[in-house]
N, C-alpha and C positions, 0 to 999 in steps of 0.2 A: 351429540355435538362433541367434538374433540377440542382439547385445550391447545391453542397454537403457540403457547409460550415455549421459547427455546432456552436451553441451559445458559447461554451467554447474553441473553437480552439485557440491555442496559449497560453493557460494557463498551468502552471506546478503545479502539486499537489504532495506533499510528503505524503505518507500514512504510518503511524506507527501503525495502528490498527490491531487487531486480532479478530478472531471469526466472529461476524456478524456486529455489529454497524459500526465500522470504515471501514471495507472492503466494506460494502454495500454502504456507502457514496462515497467511492472511485470508486466503480463500476458505480454509477449514474453519477458522474462527468466525468468519462471516456466515458460513453455513449453519453454525450453531447459534447465531443470533447477534453476534457482536457487530457494532457499527465500526466498519473498517475505513479509515481515511488513508489512501495511498498517496504518497508524496513523490512526485517525479520532477526531474530537472527540466527547466525551460528549454525547449528545442531538442531534448534528449529523452524522449519517453522510454518506458520499459521496452526493451527489444522484443519481448513477447507479443507486443501489439502487432508486429509484422510477420509473425511466424505462421506458416501454413501456405500451401500452394494456392488455395482458393482464398480470395479476398473480397470483402465488401466494403466499399468506401475506403480503400487502402488499409483496412484493418483485417488482419489474418483471423481465420476462424478459431484459432487457439485462444485468442484474447477473451472472448465472452466466457470461456470456461475459467481461466485463471483470474480474470478480473471481475467475476460475478460478485455481487453483494458488496461492492466497494464504491466509495466516493473518491474521486481523484482531484488532486490539485497540483499545481506546479509551484516550485519554490527553489530558488538558487541557494543551496546549502554551502556553496563554496565562498560565499561572501557573508560578512558579519550581519548584515540586515536579515538575510534569510535564516541564519543560525539563530538570531534573536527571536524571529517569528516562530521557528520550530520549538524553541524553549518554552514559549508561551503556550503553544498548541499542546505540547507534551504535558503541561500542568493540568490539562483537562482530560487526559487519557489514563486508562488503567493499565495498558500494555503498550510497549514499544517493540516492534519487530524490525530488525535490520539484518542485512547480510552483506555488508560492505567488507572490504579487506580489513583484517585486524588493525586497530589503531586509527581508523578513519574518523570515527566519532570523537575520539580523544583529541585528535588534531583540530577538530572543529569546535572543541570546547564543550 
């Protein structure tokens, strides 16, 4: 019998990234056992959800690869209420992954 424990089991990651860099980092952390919570804007999901010529239920076939091992939630980080919720969520996390333009998180406090 093999031990199924992975190196990052028990770690929580909050992923705020879009497109490739942030989500790929979250994908790798999830592959190694971390719990990855992906935060997406309401009505503006990660564009990678639509990538690929072949789609199933309007989701591109690329998404199951880059989005694997993740839990997703929507949160409007452009308003104070969403920013406050994120601050509380981050208190429960070990890692924050983001790939916004420089200064974005600073503007959001």
